[in-house]
Residue, then its C-alpha position, 0 to 999 in steps of 0.5 A: m600904496s601898490f606898496s606900493r608901498r616899494n609900496f609892496l615892501v614895508a619892513t615890519g620887524v617881524v618880516a618885510a611887508s608892504s602896502s600902498v593901495l587903493t582899497a582897504c577895509g575895516g576901521s578903528d576899534n578905538k571905542s570898544g574896550g576890554s575884550r580881544n574877541n571883537a577884533p576885526k576879521v580879514s575874511g568876510s570884511k567888505t572892500t571899501e569902494i573908492l568913487v571918482g569925485t566931481k570938480a566940486d569935490s576937487t575944490g579946497p579947502a579940505p573938510a574941517v575936522p570937528d573940534a580940531v584946533k591949530g598949533g603944537t608939534v606932533y612927534s613920531l616913534d618909528q623904526f626906520d627912516m625913509d629909503h627915498l624921498d624923491p617921489a619917482q623912487i617912492y614905492v613903500s607905503t610908509t614913505g608915501a604916508i610921510t610925504v603926503p604933507i609935502m607932495r601933491g600929485l594931479t589926483g589924490y584921495k579925499l576923506d569925508g570924515k565918515g570912513g569914505t574915500t573919494l578920488v579927486g583932483d589934487a593939483a588938477t581941477d578934477a579927477g581927469t577927462m578920458k577920451d578914446g576909451g581911455k587911451t587919452w587923458s587930460f588934466t587941467i591944473k589949478d590956479g594958485l599952486k606954489w612951491e615952497d619958495g613962493s614960485d608958481v607951479t608951472m606947466d613945465d614943472v608938471r610935464h617935467s615931473f613925468e618926463r623925469l620918470f624915464a631917467s636912468f637914476i629912477t629905478e625904485g618907483p612904480r613904472y605904470v606911466q613909463q609903460f603906458l605912455v606912447g614912445g616910453d620904451k625909447y625915451k631916456g628922460p628930459y635932461e638932454g633937452k628932449h620932450l616925450d611927444s605923448i605928453e602934451i601941454d596946452g595952456k594949463t592942461i596936460t594930456f597923456r596919450l597911452n598905448e593902451a586903454r586905461a580907464d583907471f589911469n586917474f587912479t594910477l596918478a594918485m600914487r605918491g610916485f607920480s607927485l610933482v617935482p619943480q624943474k628948476h629945483d630938480t637936483k636929479e639923484k640928490y633930489d632924493k635927500r631934499p625934495f621941494s614942497c608944494g604942500p602945507y609943510k616943507i622940510g625944516a631939518r633932516s638927520i638921516g636915520k635919526s629924524l625928519t622935521y616938517v615946518r609950515n609952508e607959508h606959500w600953500d593955499a588951503k583953498t587949492d587943496p581938498i585933501r590936506n588939513a594942516y592943524p599942527d605947526k610942526f611934525v618931528f619924525q623920530f627913527g630908531y625905535e623898536l616896537i617894544a620901545s615905542t609901545d612901552r612909551y605909548m603905554a606910559d603916555r608921559d611928557n611929549d609922548q602924549y603928542t606922539m604917533s607912529i607911521f610904521n610902528e604898530v603895537a609890539p607883538q609882546r604887548i598885544a594882549q596887554v594893550l587890547t585887553n585893557a579898556e583904557l589903553k585900547k581907546r588909543v589904538l587904531t585897528v584896521v584891516d588892510t588889503v596887504t598880503y605878506y608873502w615870501p617869494i621863491n626865486t624861481t631862477r634858483i629853485k626851478d623844480v616846482k615840486v621843491r617850491q611846493a614842498i616849501n609851501w607844505a612845510w611852512p610854519h604859518q601858525q608859529l609865525q602868527t604867534i610871533r606876530g602876536g596872534a590872531s589880533t594881528s593877522e590872518l593866515a594866507t593861502t592866496v596872493l590876493s587878500p580876502v578884501t581885494p576885488g578878485y579874491t577867490k578862496f582856495d588852499l592848495y597846501g593844506v594851511t587850514k587843516k595843518p597851519g603848523g605845516d606838513p613836513a611829511k608831505a614836504k619830504e615826500l615831494l623832495k624825494e620825488a624831485g630827487a632834491e633831499g637836502q636841498k639848500l635854501v638861502i633865506a634873507y631876513q632883516q635885523s630886528e628882534n622879531s625878524v630873527k625869531s621868525a627866521v629861526a622858526i622858518k629854518n627849523a620847519l624847513e629843516a624838519a622837512g628835509f631842507q638845508v637852510v642858511n639864514k642870512q641877516v641883511d642890514k635893514s638900511t640896504f635890505y630892499t636894495q639887496i633883494g631888489k637885485v636880479d642876481n641877489g643870491f637868495d632863494l627866499f625873502a620877505a615881501g608883500w603887496s597891496p593893490d596900487w588901485p582897486n584892480g587885479y592888474s595892479v597886483f599881478y602885473p607888477c609882481w608876477s608878469g615876466e615883463n616886469i623882471g629887472d633890478g629894482r622891479s617888483n617881480y621878486a620871484q622872477l616868475d616868467d611863465a608863459g601861461v601866467n603872462r598870457a592870463i595877466n594880459a588877457a584879464s587886463k583887457i576884460e571890461d566887465p568887473e565881475q568877469a575880470n575879478k574871476a579872471w584875476g582869481a584864476v591868475d592867483r591860482q595859476i601862480m600858487e599851482l606853480a608855487a612861486v611864493v609862500p603866502d604868509y598872512h593878511s594884516i590887521r594893523n594896530w597903531m597906538y598913539g598918545s593921549k593928546v593926539g586927536n582924529v587918528v584915522f586911516d587913509n584908505g587911498n594911501t593905506c596909512i594913518a592920515l597925517c593931514q587929519l591929525y590935530l593936538k588936543k589942548 
């Protein structure tokens, strides 16, 4: 959610993490009780396939949820407010999740109620028409789409939504469209009255002309970052604080850092929307709750907490064993294997010697960090950039994680000595939360035992992403992560590891600019045969790990708890989050 989801950074309170993706696997384990031994495993899990739907699949209303009733208020208990609400700035999965009820894109993901997910037309009548082998894409807009003030969604609005992506104030969101469109390298946005020639409108159809064949462009447009924005109500930088809705809900109130309230948008027509149900009358998202506080309230299940869920907060590591071994509590936990890999990029512009970077990998305290997260019920140790449930995954372990999960300080010391870098200083950034502090201490101890000199710097969580997103950020390591933006290795390796994607607000945090890796990414992106492409992406993964540009930390198993009166808590495989528009409140 890509991450995204930036789709790739989602602060977890243990480390910064991510997810905005298109494929995910696993599912809820709500009905099993008592034992933790039946927790899902990341390795060996099947990747969920997302098919492209038909025009009929793209017709509303969304499939009804059995036994669902309308009415009531859903509450949330979460740590953080959203960094951005301007869709063009959205590249974090939690933000993507929270905006599904208010924002619509040309395409999106439809859930079938049985665990299946289909790419369909959202604002468009279908999932798009491809020509010229994928260099031209057209989408026809549905009739009856309206903004929250009752005005029609126009073709000018649709074109404007994509042209504004090129504005100088748009720095944090996905950049695929900007990179793919012909002439995008020179276009500066619509605010001086100029249109981009490669975006054409004719009647109710918009056509995009791309500089390269992209058979998956319709998947790209399903990202929250490409949702629609009304031209009339585009307040540029200020739009980030108060976006305009064309979904079933609209913003009723917002207190930044504290709460965000959605109320019904009376101008939304369910017949136009195949994706969203709208059972609750209101959503009240509440921020500022650490994991232990929210978990304890879910366990107690009193008063309004019975009507509460979390977008971000999972079961606190300190409560995992207690919750997952209690049959009654476990009934109210959604357990899902995610496609995300959480990792620590190594700033290759500061740590230039590959042996020093390899030493960091050998010294890494994987097992200690897993214990802090709550053990194997929450994660699987990582040795690769790609998750085992992502197409293209190839199993390898270059730094002995399997044999020595606690790290190998002797091997790390040997490499530092060979590099003439004994006592190498490392500046590590981490967030302000209880588990982040514990993780930072464990990392500092392990690296210092291997011969490094470590300086931990705590960064305010409200500005963490902005600070680590700067090219000149002053840090050698920091927590990050990524899930594919759609089912394709390109959406992992190009945004995060291509030298073409280095810059403030970009996602190549390691600032890796290796000619061999760049060539391999570009070559793999042109392979049409999926099996051969997957092999190529696995080889790219190995190249990056041989260069030790990153320390893969873990692959996630998510455990979301919720109140006893919240019905149909399910996972949205397309946006990799809890499906807000599937929820209802029990009587």
